[in-house]
C-alpha positions in Angstrom: -3.1 -17.7 60.5 -4.6 -18.7 57.5 -2.8 -22.0 55.9 -2.3 -20.6 52.4 0.2 -22.5 49.5 2.6 -19.7 50.5 2.3 -20.7 54.5 2.8 -24.4 53.5 6.0 -23.4 51.3 7.4 -21.4 54.3 7.0 -24.1 56.9 8.0 -26.8 54.5 11.0 -24.9 53.5 12.3 -24.8 57.3 11.6 -28.3 58.0 13.8 -29.3 55.2 16.2 -27.0 56.1 16.3 -28.7 59.5 16.5 -32.2 57.8 19.3 -30.8 55.9 21.5 -29.8 59.1 20.6 -33.1 60.7 21.6 -35.2 57.8 25.1 -32.9 57.9 25.2 -33.0 61.3 25.5 -36.9 61.4 27.8 -36.9 58.2 29.7 -34.0 59.3 29.5 -33.2 63.3 29.9 -29.7 63.8 32.4 -28.2 66.5 31.7 -24.7 68.1 33.5 -22.0 66.0 34.0 -18.2 67.0 33.4 -15.8 63.6 32.4 -12.2 63.7 29.5 -12.9 66.5 30.6 -12.5 69.8 30.2 -16.2 71.1 31.4 -19.6 70.1 28.5 -21.2 68.1 27.8 -24.2 66.0 25.6 -24.8 62.7 22.5 -25.4 64.4 23.1 -22.1 66.6 24.3 -20.2 63.6 21.0 -21.3 61.5 18.4 -20.4 64.9 20.0 -17.1 64.8 19.5 -16.3 61.1 15.8 -17.4 61.8 15.2 -14.9 64.1 17.4 -11.9 62.5 15.0 -12.7 58.9 12.0 -12.2 61.4 13.4 -8.8 62.8 14.5 -7.8 59.3 11.0 -8.3 58.0 9.3 -6.8 61.2 11.5 -3.6 60.8 10.6 -3.7 56.8 7.1 -3.6 57.6 7.3 -0.6 60.0 9.4 1.3 58.3 8.6 1.2 54.5 5.6 0.8 52.7 6.9 -1.2 49.9 6.6 -5.1 49.4 8.7 -7.8 51.1 10.8 -8.9 48.1 13.9 -6.6 49.3 13.5 -7.8 52.7 13.9 -11.1 51.8 16.6 -10.9 50.0 18.4 -9.0 52.5 17.3 -11.6 55.0 18.9 -14.6 52.6 22.2 -12.2 52.2 22.6 -12.1 56.0 21.4 -15.9 56.8 24.6 -16.9 54.2 27.1 -14.6 55.8 26.1 -15.5 59.3 26.4 -19.3 58.4 29.5 -19.1 56.7 31.5 -16.7 58.6 29.5 -16.3 62.1 
C-alpha cells in the first residue's frame, strides 16, 4: 500500500475516532442496548460494525459500478450514522 496523503488522512481519521470513542467511554460509560441489530451492542461494537460495513459497501461498489467512490462513501457515512444512532 502506498502511503499517500489520502491514506494518511484515512488512518488519522480512524485513530481520532477511536480516541474520541475512548474519551466518550470514560466520560459517559455505555451500556449494551438493543436496536435494530439482532444483538445487544455497545457504542464500540456499533463503530466496528460500521467500519466493516463501509469496507463491504465500497467493495460492492467497486465490483458492480464503474463510477467513482464518492457515492459509496456517502452511503457508508449515512449507514454509519444510522447504525451508531439506532443500531
